[in-house]
LORO-201466 format. One record per atom (N, C-alpha, C): atom name; residue number from 1; x, y, z. Coordinates in Angstrom, 3 decimals, padded with zeros to 6 digits, always signed. Last residue first. Layout:
# residues N
+------+-----+----------+----------+----------+
: site : pos :       xx :       yy :       zz :
+------+-----+----------+----------+----------+
:   CA : NUM :        X :        Y :        Z :
...
+------+-----+----------+----------+----------+
# end
This chain:
# residues 151
+------+-----+----------+----------+----------+
: site : pos :       xx :       yy :       zz :
+------+-----+----------+----------+----------+
:    N : 151 : +021.107 : +002.571 : -015.666 :
:   CA : 151 : +021.412 : +003.354 : -016.294 :
:    C : 151 : +023.590 : +003.955 : -016.308 :
:    N : 150 : +018.691 : -000.126 : -015.763 :
:   CA : 150 : +020.903 : +000.092 : -014.682 :
:    C : 150 : +020.813 : +001.042 : -016.211 :
:    N : 149 : +015.412 : -001.079 : -014.686 :
:   CA : 149 : +016.772 : -000.386 : -016.007 :
:    C : 149 : +018.185 : +000.383 : -015.343 :
:    N : 148 : +014.588 : -003.755 : -013.474 :
:   CA : 148 : +015.026 : -002.843 : -013.143 :
:    C : 148 : +016.090 : -002.679 : -014.929 :
:    N : 147 : +011.820 : -005.265 : -013.495 :
:   CA : 147 : +012.248 : -004.961 : -014.137 :
:    C : 147 : +013.115 : -004.119 : -013.370 :
:    N : 146 : +009.861 : -008.240 : -011.936 :
:   CA : 146 : +009.942 : -007.255 : -011.392 :
:    C : 146 : +011.423 : -006.822 : -012.222 :
:    N : 145 : +006.409 : -009.672 : -013.036 :
:   CA : 145 : +008.160 : -009.440 : -013.248 :
:    C : 145 : +008.725 : -007.797 : -012.602 :
:    N : 144 : +004.128 : -012.173 : -012.100 :
:   CA : 144 : +004.354 : -010.231 : -011.727 :
:    C : 144 : +005.841 : -010.960 : -012.308 :
:    N : 143 : +002.632 : -014.113 : -014.466 :
:   CA : 143 : +003.441 : -014.010 : -013.111 :
:    C : 143 : +003.553 : -012.492 : -013.237 :
:    N : 142 : +002.088 : -015.898 : -016.661 :
:   CA : 142 : +000.895 : -015.670 : -015.581 :
:    C : 142 : +001.927 : -015.429 : -014.039 :
:    N : 141 : +003.741 : -015.627 : -019.087 :
:   CA : 141 : +003.461 : -016.314 : -017.757 :
:    C : 141 : +003.175 : -017.033 : -016.996 :
:    N : 140 : +001.596 : -014.301 : -020.414 :
:   CA : 140 : +002.573 : -015.316 : -021.407 :
:    C : 140 : +003.023 : -016.221 : -020.021 :
:    N : 139 : +000.855 : -012.506 : -018.779 :
:   CA : 139 : -000.310 : -013.455 : -019.419 :
:    C : 139 : +000.590 : -014.586 : -019.529 :
:    N : 138 : +002.488 : -010.472 : -016.526 :
:   CA : 138 : +002.208 : -010.946 : -017.940 :
:    C : 138 : +001.599 : -011.851 : -018.062 :
:    N : 137 : +003.385 : -007.528 : -015.103 :
:   CA : 137 : +002.156 : -008.338 : -015.166 :
:    C : 137 : +002.417 : -009.103 : -016.642 :
:    N : 136 : +005.890 : -005.484 : -012.755 :
:   CA : 136 : +004.835 : -005.640 : -014.708 :
:    C : 136 : +004.063 : -007.125 : -014.627 :
:    N : 135 : +007.861 : -003.147 : -011.614 :
:   CA : 135 : +007.113 : -004.031 : -011.535 :
:    C : 135 : +005.634 : -003.974 : -012.819 :
:    N : 134 : +008.403 : -000.451 : -012.443 :
:   CA : 134 : +009.526 : -001.235 : -011.905 :
:    C : 134 : +008.454 : -002.996 : -012.036 :
:    N : 133 : +007.422 : +001.592 : -012.443 :
:   CA : 133 : +007.751 : +001.299 : -013.639 :
:    C : 133 : +009.090 : +000.052 : -013.326 :
:    N : 132 : +007.896 : +002.721 : -010.010 :
:   CA : 132 : +006.624 : +003.224 : -011.328 :
:    C : 132 : +007.906 : +002.965 : -012.015 :
:    N : 131 : +007.371 : +002.449 : -006.239 :
:   CA : 131 : +007.748 : +001.558 : -007.797 :
:    C : 131 : +006.977 : +001.836 : -009.082 :
:    N : 130 : +008.299 : +003.921 : -003.667 :
:   CA : 130 : +007.449 : +004.051 : -005.073 :
:    C : 130 : +008.036 : +003.654 : -006.080 :
:    N : 129 : +008.226 : +004.425 : -000.366 :
:   CA : 129 : +009.040 : +003.597 : -001.231 :
:    C : 129 : +007.930 : +003.939 : -002.157 :
:    N : 128 : +009.106 : +006.031 : +002.460 :
:   CA : 128 : +008.728 : +006.390 : +001.601 :
:    C : 128 : +008.970 : +005.231 : +000.316 :
:    N : 127 : +011.280 : +005.084 : +005.360 :
:   CA : 127 : +010.923 : +005.774 : +003.791 :
:    C : 127 : +009.732 : +005.526 : +003.418 :
:    N : 126 : +010.369 : +005.246 : +009.303 :
:   CA : 126 : +010.028 : +004.269 : +007.776 :
:    C : 126 : +010.323 : +005.648 : +006.321 :
:    N : 125 : +012.899 : +006.280 : +011.363 :
:   CA : 125 : +011.400 : +006.450 : +010.376 :
:    C : 125 : +011.364 : +006.181 : +009.064 :
:    N : 124 : +014.118 : +005.706 : +014.182 :
:   CA : 124 : +014.024 : +005.568 : +012.956 :
:    C : 124 : +013.151 : +005.998 : +012.255 :
:    N : 123 : +012.676 : +007.536 : +016.925 :
:   CA : 123 : +013.411 : +006.334 : +016.215 :
:    C : 123 : +013.290 : +006.615 : +014.648 :
:    N : 122 : +011.489 : +009.865 : +018.080 :
:   CA : 122 : +013.090 : +009.851 : +018.139 :
:    C : 122 : +013.344 : +008.215 : +017.748 :
:    N : 121 : +008.943 : +009.713 : +017.189 :
:   CA : 121 : +009.615 : +010.172 : +016.737 :
:    C : 121 : +011.343 : +010.126 : +016.845 :
:    N : 120 : +007.879 : +007.603 : +019.196 :
:   CA : 120 : +008.328 : +007.283 : +018.017 :
:    C : 120 : +009.119 : +008.679 : +016.562 :
:    N : 119 : +007.992 : +009.530 : +021.558 :
:   CA : 119 : +009.235 : +008.418 : +021.737 :
:    C : 119 : +009.314 : +008.156 : +020.006 :
:    N : 118 : +006.115 : +011.229 : +021.434 :
:   CA : 118 : +007.586 : +011.848 : +021.235 :
:    C : 118 : +008.499 : +010.814 : +021.027 :
:    N : 117 : +004.057 : +009.528 : +021.057 :
:   CA : 117 : +004.622 : +010.691 : +019.164 :
:    C : 117 : +005.943 : +011.041 : +019.762 :
:    N : 116 : +003.835 : +008.497 : +023.206 :
:   CA : 116 : +004.281 : +007.556 : +022.147 :
:    C : 116 : +004.481 : +008.647 : +020.850 :
:    N : 115 : +003.116 : +010.727 : +024.997 :
:   CA : 115 : +004.529 : +010.440 : +025.367 :
:    C : 115 : +004.767 : +009.337 : +024.023 :
:    N : 114 : +001.189 : +011.000 : +023.504 :
:   CA : 114 : +001.923 : +012.327 : +023.089 :
:    C : 114 : +003.212 : +011.845 : +023.648 :
:    N : 113 : -001.268 : +008.612 : +022.157 :
:   CA : 113 : -000.278 : +009.479 : +023.378 :
:    C : 113 : +000.401 : +010.675 : +022.978 :
:    N : 112 : -003.138 : +008.586 : +018.999 :
:   CA : 112 : -001.906 : +008.226 : +020.446 :
:    C : 112 : -001.487 : +009.458 : +021.077 :
:    N : 111 : -007.034 : +008.627 : +019.873 :
:   CA : 111 : -005.886 : +009.605 : +020.138 :
:    C : 111 : -004.657 : +008.872 : +019.781 :
:    N : 110 : -008.803 : +007.017 : +021.447 :
:   CA : 110 : -008.625 : +007.017 : +020.006 :
:    C : 110 : -007.681 : +007.576 : +019.600 :
:    N : 109 : -010.185 : +008.559 : +023.165 :
:   CA : 109 : -008.898 : +007.757 : +023.722 :
:    C : 109 : -009.328 : +007.530 : +021.942 :
:    N : 108 : -009.145 : +012.401 : +023.500 :
:   CA : 108 : -009.594 : +011.352 : +022.328 :
:    C : 108 : -009.097 : +009.746 : +022.925 :
:    N : 107 : -006.962 : +014.014 : +024.481 :
:   CA : 107 : -008.629 : +013.422 : +025.709 :
:    C : 107 : -009.120 : +012.555 : +024.587 :
:    N : 106 : -005.457 : +014.753 : +022.433 :
:   CA : 106 : -005.073 : +013.922 : +023.140 :
:    C : 106 : -005.404 : +013.457 : +024.591 :
:    N : 105 : -005.755 : +015.096 : +019.292 :
:   CA : 105 : -007.021 : +015.610 : +020.530 :
:    C : 105 : -006.155 : +014.246 : +021.906 :
:    N : 104 : -004.232 : +016.241 : +017.109 :
:   CA : 104 : -004.384 : +015.550 : +017.791 :
:    C : 104 : -005.434 : +016.073 : +018.740 :
:    N : 103 : -005.799 : +017.077 : +014.003 :
:   CA : 103 : -004.898 : +017.358 : +014.495 :
:    C : 103 : -004.981 : +016.686 : +015.441 :
:    N : 102 : -007.976 : +016.791 : +011.711 :
:   CA : 102 : -007.204 : +017.598 : +011.257 :
:    C : 102 : -005.627 : +017.571 : +011.946 :
:    N : 101 : -008.856 : +012.888 : +011.038 :
:   CA : 101 : -008.796 : +014.238 : +012.345 :
:    C : 101 : -007.823 : +015.434 : +011.984 :
:    N : 100 : -008.325 : +010.489 : +009.864 :
:   CA : 100 : -009.555 : +010.959 : +010.012 :
:    C : 100 : -010.203 : +012.440 : +011.013 :
:    N :  99 : -005.837 : +010.145 : +009.838 :
:   CA :  99 : -006.426 : +010.895 : +008.493 :
:    C :  99 : -008.250 : +010.838 : +008.553 :
:    N :  98 : -005.063 : +010.568 : +012.649 :
:   CA :  98 : -004.955 : +012.387 : +011.363 :
:    C :  98 : -005.639 : +011.692 : +010.530 :
:    N :  97 : -005.149 : +007.976 : +012.764 :
:   CA :  97 : -005.939 : +008.946 : +013.663 :
:    C :  97 : -005.903 : +010.433 : +013.003 :
:    N :  96 : -003.589 : +006.567 : +011.416 :
:   CA :  96 : -005.252 : +006.165 : +011.369 :
:    C :  96 : -005.701 : +007.304 : +011.925 :
:    N :  95 : -000.938 : +007.663 : +009.739 :
:   CA :  95 : -001.899 : +007.942 : +010.794 :
:    C :  95 : -003.050 : +007.889 : +010.707 :
:    N :  94 : +001.058 : +006.267 : +007.219 :
:   CA :  94 : -000.243 : +006.401 : +007.892 :
:    C :  94 : -000.780 : +006.310 : +008.932 :
:    N :  93 : +003.767 : +006.206 : +005.431 :
:   CA :  93 : +003.540 : +005.923 : +006.235 :
:    C :  93 : +001.895 : +006.534 : +006.556 :
:    N :  92 : +004.000 : +004.133 : +001.901 :
:   CA :  92 : +004.287 : +005.233 : +002.924 :
:    C :  92 : +003.243 : +004.838 : +004.047 :
:    N :  91 : +004.590 : +003.069 : -000.912 :
:   CA :  91 : +003.783 : +002.611 : +000.228 :
:    C :  91 : +004.354 : +003.684 : +001.141 :
:    N :  90 : +002.901 : +001.878 : -004.193 :
:   CA :  90 : +003.627 : +002.952 : -003.525 :
:    C :  90 : +002.960 : +002.513 : -002.232 :
:    N :  89 : +002.893 : +000.289 : -007.539 :
:   CA :  89 : +002.999 : +000.213 : -005.919 :
:    C :  89 : +003.847 : +001.012 : -005.191 :
:    N :  88 : +001.728 : -000.599 : -010.479 :
:   CA :  88 : +002.374 : +000.525 : -009.842 :
:    C :  88 : +002.822 : +000.410 : -008.218 :
:    N :  87 : +002.756 : -002.169 : -013.431 :
:   CA :  87 : +002.196 : -002.133 : -011.829 :
:    C :  87 : +002.597 : -001.223 : -011.168 :
:    N :  86 : +002.636 : -001.908 : -016.637 :
:   CA :  86 : +002.520 : -002.221 : -015.386 :
:    C :  86 : +002.150 : -002.120 : -014.168 :
:    N :  85 : +001.932 : -005.404 : -018.522 :
:   CA :  85 : +001.562 : -004.356 : -017.942 :
:    C :  85 : +001.803 : -003.865 : -017.074 :
:    N :  84 : +003.530 : -007.159 : -021.373 :
:   CA :  84 : +003.774 : -006.773 : -019.935 :
:    C :  84 : +002.829 : -005.706 : -019.775 :
:    N :  83 : +003.693 : -007.656 : -024.058 :
:   CA :  83 : +004.116 : -008.447 : -023.133 :
:    C :  83 : +004.021 : -008.167 : -022.045 :
:    N :  82 : +002.951 : -005.600 : -025.913 :
:   CA :  82 : +002.166 : -006.832 : -025.919 :
:    C :  82 : +002.338 : -007.775 : -024.776 :
:    N :  81 : +004.070 : -003.321 : -023.620 :
:   CA :  81 : +003.596 : -003.369 : -024.690 :
:    C :  81 : +002.821 : -004.284 : -024.880 :
:    N :  80 : +002.748 : +000.049 : -021.859 :
:   CA :  80 : +003.244 : -000.861 : -021.910 :
:    C :  80 : +002.904 : -001.900 : -022.968 :
:    N :  79 : +001.982 : +002.594 : -022.192 :
:   CA :  79 : +002.863 : +002.205 : -020.848 :
:    C :  79 : +003.416 : +001.363 : -021.320 :
:    N :  78 : -000.040 : +004.081 : -023.879 :
:   CA :  78 : +001.625 : +003.468 : -024.550 :
:    C :  78 : +002.349 : +002.951 : -023.060 :
:    N :  77 : -001.436 : +005.007 : -021.209 :
:   CA :  77 : -000.583 : +005.542 : -022.589 :
:    C :  77 : +000.319 : +005.371 : -023.337 :
:    N :  76 : -004.259 : +003.434 : -020.141 :
:   CA :  76 : -002.808 : +003.208 : -020.602 :
:    C :  76 : -002.317 : +004.800 : -021.011 :
:    N :  75 : -006.451 : +002.943 : -019.654 :
:   CA :  75 : -005.653 : +004.420 : -019.003 :
:    C :  75 : -004.652 : +003.992 : -019.221 :
:    N :  74 : -007.609 : +000.971 : -020.791 :
:   CA :  74 : -008.188 : +002.114 : -021.012 :
:    C :  74 : -007.372 : +003.057 : -020.566 :
:    N :  73 : -005.757 : -001.504 : -020.013 :
:   CA :  73 : -005.474 : -000.766 : -021.254 :
:    C :  73 : -006.246 : +000.639 : -021.500 :
:    N :  72 : -005.315 : -000.361 : -016.383 :
:   CA :  72 : -005.748 : -001.199 : -017.282 :
:    C :  72 : -005.703 : -000.470 : -018.336 :
:    N :  71 : -002.122 : -001.007 : -014.424 :
:   CA :  71 : -002.894 : -000.128 : -015.364 :
:    C :  71 : -003.828 : -000.551 : -016.657 :
:    N :  70 : -003.411 : -001.421 : -011.136 :
:   CA :  70 : -002.838 : -002.227 : -012.169 :
:    C :  70 : -002.844 : -000.922 : -013.370 :
:    N :  69 : -001.598 : -000.053 : -008.463 :
:   CA :  69 : -002.574 : +000.006 : -009.020 :
:    C :  69 : -001.856 : -000.804 : -010.728 :
:    N :  68 : -001.217 : -000.210 : -004.840 :
:   CA :  68 : -001.676 : -001.073 : -005.946 :
:    C :  68 : -002.212 : -000.794 : -006.871 :
:    N :  67 : -000.471 : +001.429 : -002.037 :
:   CA :  67 : -001.512 : +001.402 : -002.780 :
:    C :  67 : -000.621 : +000.254 : -004.213 :
:    N :  66 : -000.090 : +000.982 : +001.318 :
:   CA :  66 : -000.064 : +000.323 : +000.153 :
:    C :  66 : -000.433 : +000.573 : -000.746 :
:    N :  65 : +001.357 : +001.938 : +004.442 :
:   CA :  65 : -000.353 : +002.214 : +003.603 :
:    C :  65 : +000.414 : +001.663 : +002.285 :
:    N :  64 : +002.039 : +001.080 : +007.853 :
:   CA :  64 : +002.272 : +000.784 : +006.266 :
:    C :  64 : +001.094 : +001.197 : +005.330 :
:    N :  63 : +000.574 : +003.072 : +010.455 :
:   CA :  63 : +000.706 : +001.323 : +009.824 :
:    C :  63 : +001.737 : +002.254 : +008.314 :
:    N :  62 : -000.104 : +004.259 : +013.220 :
:   CA :  62 : +000.451 : +004.386 : +012.606 :
:    C :  62 : +001.154 : +003.217 : +011.658 :
:    N :  61 : -000.807 : +002.863 : +016.235 :
:   CA :  61 : -001.493 : +004.484 : +015.234 :
:    C :  61 : -001.263 : +004.884 : +014.061 :
:    N :  60 : -000.986 : +000.256 : +017.457 :
:   CA :  60 : -000.384 : +001.136 : +016.710 :
:    C :  60 : -001.265 : +002.337 : +015.835 :
:    N :  59 : -002.797 : -000.253 : +020.832 :
:   CA :  59 : -002.684 : +000.007 : +019.393 :
:    C :  59 : -001.936 : +000.853 : +018.688 :
:    N :  58 : -002.676 : +000.968 : +024.044 :
:   CA :  58 : -001.512 : +000.044 : +023.410 :
:    C :  58 : -001.677 : -000.424 : +021.375 :
:    N :  57 : -004.838 : +002.760 : +024.371 :
:   CA :  57 : -004.782 : +001.002 : +025.288 :
:    C :  57 : -003.720 : +000.008 : +024.005 :
:    N :  56 : -004.101 : +005.123 : +023.952 :
:   CA :  56 : -003.866 : +004.992 : +025.588 :
:    C :  56 : -004.006 : +003.326 : +025.726 :
:    N :  55 : -001.902 : +004.423 : +020.493 :
:   CA :  55 : -003.320 : +004.903 : +021.913 :
:    C :  55 : -003.177 : +004.567 : +023.119 :
:    N :  54 : +001.544 : +004.631 : +020.109 :
:   CA :  54 : +000.274 : +003.798 : +020.222 :
:    C :  54 : -000.451 : +004.375 : +020.601 :
:    N :  53 : +003.422 : +005.379 : +016.590 :
:   CA :  53 : +003.034 : +005.887 : +017.377 :
:    C :  53 : +001.594 : +005.524 : +018.179 :
:    N :  52 : +006.240 : +002.264 : +016.413 :
:   CA :  52 : +005.327 : +003.795 : +015.483 :
:    C :  52 : +003.928 : +004.168 : +017.061 :
:    N :  51 : +009.157 : +002.625 : +016.190 :
:   CA :  51 : +008.605 : +002.326 : +016.561 :
:    C :  51 : +007.373 : +003.270 : +016.293 :
:    N :  50 : +012.077 : +001.619 : +014.304 :
:   CA :  50 : +011.041 : +002.599 : +014.179 :
:    C :  50 : +010.019 : +001.945 : +014.560 :
:    N :  49 : +013.719 : -000.968 : +014.351 :
:   CA :  49 : +014.124 : +000.105 : +014.670 :
:    C :  49 : +012.830 : +001.421 : +015.057 :
:    N :  48 : +011.632 : -004.134 : +013.884 :
:   CA :  48 : +012.468 : -002.936 : +013.514 :
:    C :  48 : +012.873 : -002.104 : +014.540 :
:    N :  47 : +009.831 : -006.248 : +015.522 :
:   CA :  47 : +011.924 : -006.321 : +015.471 :
:    C :  47 : +012.313 : -005.087 : +014.773 :
:    N :  46 : +007.665 : -005.807 : +014.553 :
:   CA :  46 : +007.553 : -005.044 : +016.341 :
:    C :  46 : +009.600 : -005.287 : +016.136 :
:    N :  45 : +006.315 : -004.236 : +011.775 :
:   CA :  45 : +006.669 : -005.661 : +012.327 :
:    C :  45 : +007.128 : -004.805 : +013.822 :
:    N :  44 : +003.709 : -002.154 : +011.239 :
:   CA :  44 : +005.275 : -002.224 : +011.123 :
:    C :  44 : +005.779 : -003.697 : +011.880 :
:    N :  43 : +000.840 : -003.491 : +010.128 :
:   CA :  43 : +001.384 : -002.768 : +010.823 :
:    C :  43 : +002.637 : -003.438 : +011.050 :
:    N :  42 : -000.326 : -001.988 : +006.760 :
:   CA :  42 : -000.063 : -003.407 : +007.435 :
:    C :  42 : +000.708 : -002.898 : +008.504 :
:    N :  41 : -003.392 : -001.855 : +004.470 :
:   CA :  41 : -002.606 : -001.472 : +005.350 :
:    C :  41 : -002.094 : -002.688 : +006.368 :
:    N :  40 : -003.990 : -000.785 : +000.853 :
:   CA :  40 : -004.172 : -001.681 : +001.870 :
:    C :  40 : -003.177 : -001.343 : +002.621 :
:    N :  39 : -005.892 : -000.093 : -001.806 :
:   CA :  39 : -004.891 : +000.144 : -000.823 :
:    C :  39 : -005.146 : -000.751 : +000.074 :
:    N :  38 : -006.294 : -000.410 : -005.160 :
:   CA :  38 : -006.521 : -000.779 : -004.456 :
:    C :  38 : -004.866 : -000.257 : -002.752 :
:    N :  37 : -007.428 : -000.800 : -008.900 :
:   CA :  37 : -006.463 : -000.509 : -007.521 :
:    C :  37 : -007.205 : -000.361 : -006.640 :
:    N :  36 : -008.984 : +000.288 : -011.337 :
:   CA :  36 : -008.499 : -001.476 : -010.906 :
:    C :  36 : -006.915 : -001.160 : -010.044 :
:    N :  35 : -009.472 : +002.456 : -012.666 :
:   CA :  35 : -009.740 : +001.436 : -012.731 :
:    C :  35 : -010.073 : -000.065 : -011.706 :
:    N :  34 : -009.024 : +005.133 : -009.770 :
:   CA :  34 : -008.672 : +004.229 : -010.943 :
:    C :  34 : -009.150 : +002.480 : -011.379 :
:    N :  33 : -009.966 : +006.321 : -008.124 :
:   CA :  33 : -009.548 : +007.448 : -008.890 :
:    C :  33 : -008.844 : +006.244 : -010.334 :
:    N :  32 : -010.823 : +004.767 : -005.872 :
:   CA :  32 : -011.928 : +005.617 : -006.485 :
:    C :  32 : -011.156 : +006.092 : -008.207 :
:    N :  31 : -009.870 : +001.651 : -004.435 :
:   CA :  31 : -009.546 : +002.991 : -004.974 :
:    C :  31 : -010.099 : +003.592 : -005.805 :
:    N :  30 : -011.052 : +000.103 : -001.913 :
:   CA :  30 : -010.637 : +000.018 : -003.480 :
:    C :  30 : -010.772 : +001.432 : -003.510 :
:    N :  29 : -008.880 : -001.560 : +000.325 :
:   CA :  29 : -009.942 : -000.207 : +000.015 :
:    C :  29 : -009.883 : +000.015 : -001.080 :
:    N :  28 : -008.514 : -003.877 : +002.644 :
:   CA :  28 : -008.462 : -003.165 : +001.528 :
:    C :  28 : -009.465 : -002.169 : +001.214 :
:    N :  27 : -007.895 : -004.324 : +005.715 :
:   CA :  27 : -008.513 : -003.272 : +005.383 :
:    C :  27 : -008.669 : -002.784 : +003.575 :
:    N :  26 : -004.747 : -005.560 : +006.376 :
:   CA :  26 : -006.033 : -005.561 : +006.635 :
:    C :  26 : -006.494 : -004.580 : +005.746 :
:    N :  25 : -001.977 : -008.375 : +006.390 :
:   CA :  25 : -002.620 : -007.303 : +005.867 :
:    C :  25 : -003.654 : -006.985 : +006.045 :
:    N :  24 : -000.978 : -011.078 : +007.162 :
:   CA :  24 : -000.512 : -009.602 : +007.928 :
:    C :  24 : -001.347 : -008.251 : +007.439 :
:    N :  23 : -004.008 : -013.007 : +007.579 :
:   CA :  23 : -002.606 : -012.382 : +006.648 :
:    C :  23 : -002.939 : -011.535 : +007.651 :
:    N :  22 : -005.775 : -014.458 : +008.898 :
:   CA :  22 : -004.284 : -014.951 : +009.052 :
:    C :  22 : -003.340 : -014.177 : +008.741 :
:    N :  21 : -007.877 : -013.775 : +006.368 :
:   CA :  21 : -008.019 : -014.553 : +007.493 :
:    C :  21 : -006.129 : -014.687 : +008.366 :
:    N :  20 : -006.386 : -012.023 : +003.593 :
:   CA :  20 : -007.998 : -012.147 : +004.383 :
:    C :  20 : -007.237 : -012.870 : +005.666 :
:    N :  19 : -004.797 : -012.416 : +001.161 :
:   CA :  19 : -005.710 : -011.628 : +001.816 :
:    C :  19 : -006.388 : -012.016 : +002.768 :
:    N :  18 : -002.839 : -012.757 : -001.075 :
:   CA :  18 : -003.181 : -014.162 : -000.673 :
:    C :  18 : -003.391 : -012.661 : +000.859 :
:    N :  17 : -003.615 : -011.480 : -004.599 :
:   CA :  17 : -003.001 : -011.409 : -003.441 :
:    C :  17 : -003.675 : -012.820 : -002.396 :
:    N :  16 : -005.427 : -012.031 : -006.599 :
:   CA :  16 : -004.037 : -012.788 : -006.839 :
:    C :  16 : -002.857 : -012.909 : -005.665 :
:    N :  15 : -007.800 : -011.285 : -005.912 :
:   CA :  15 : -008.007 : -012.455 : -005.893 :
:    C :  15 : -005.994 : -012.785 : -006.214 :
:    N :  14 : -007.622 : -007.945 : -007.089 :
:   CA :  14 : -007.320 : -008.494 : -005.438 :
:    C :  14 : -006.875 : -009.844 : -005.430 :
:    N :  13 : -008.721 : -008.215 : -009.538 :
:   CA :  13 : -007.091 : -008.211 : -008.926 :
:    C :  13 : -006.861 : -008.714 : -008.261 :
:    N :  12 : -011.655 : -008.582 : -009.172 :
:   CA :  12 : -010.339 : -009.573 : -010.006 :
:    C :  12 : -009.216 : -009.945 : -009.705 :
:    N :  11 : -012.048 : -006.291 : -008.033 :
:   CA :  11 : -012.037 : -007.382 : -006.742 :
:    C :  11 : -011.564 : -008.598 : -007.564 :
:    N :  10 : -011.466 : -004.371 : -009.339 :
:   CA :  10 : -010.325 : -004.611 : -008.074 :
:    C :  10 : -010.552 : -005.853 : -007.783 :
:    N :   9 : -011.700 : -005.197 : -012.976 :
:   CA :   9 : -012.655 : -004.442 : -011.355 :
:    C :   9 : -011.176 : -004.861 : -010.537 :
:    N :   8 : -010.921 : -006.339 : -015.395 :
:   CA :   8 : -011.948 : -005.178 : -015.198 :
:    C :   8 : -012.063 : -004.502 : -013.803 :
:    N :   7 : -007.693 : -006.870 : -015.946 :
:   CA :   7 : -008.591 : -007.390 : -014.982 :
:    C :   7 : -009.930 : -006.126 : -014.985 :
:    N :   6 : -006.604 : -008.444 : -018.418 :
:   CA :   6 : -007.874 : -007.706 : -018.741 :
:    C :   6 : -007.808 : -007.656 : -016.970 :
:    N :   5 : -003.182 : -009.538 : -019.794 :
:   CA :   5 : -004.139 : -009.491 : -018.293 :
:    C :   5 : -005.324 : -008.595 : -018.875 :
:    N :   4 : -002.474 : -009.307 : -023.050 :
:   CA :   4 : -002.603 : -009.210 : -021.892 :
:    C :   4 : -003.789 : -009.424 : -020.534 :
:    N :   3 : -002.507 : -010.535 : -025.653 :
:   CA :   3 : -001.755 : -011.479 : -024.613 :
:    C :   3 : -002.070 : -010.826 : -023.294 :
:    N :   2 : -004.146 : -008.809 : -027.293 :
:   CA :   2 : -004.593 : -010.739 : -026.357 :
:    C :   2 : -003.762 : -010.917 : -025.923 :
:    N :   1 : -002.627 : -006.869 : -028.145 :
:   CA :   1 : -003.083 : -006.963 : -026.736 :
:    C :   1 : -003.714 : -008.103 : -026.098 :
+------+-----+----------+----------+----------+
# end
């Protein structure tokens, strides 16, 4: 296991990613249920068919929420060998308003408008993506690996 990267904190792991001023990503949040992992938000591009719901001031309410988890050796159940460590990536839609409210309150200025919800529902919806067993990290090459198993 000496060849394995050993990130002991999410802050160490986050340094591998280009997140900061000028980045398309925002609000990195350290996951509390894993030793090394974070979630991050990204607005959907304007040039796709999906239209996210918008607030009264035109801000997108729904963003892509991306979870990235590094499987720390102390959390592993034999999931890696001496050359690679699994990296789990999950991507899904996330309503900023519904994350803090049980339901919509169209009188609340932070709530997406009722009209924008209808418009959004009429567009193709983003699909959730889960990559478990597809990405790994190696210290031998000091990079991320993508591995596909074709059956």
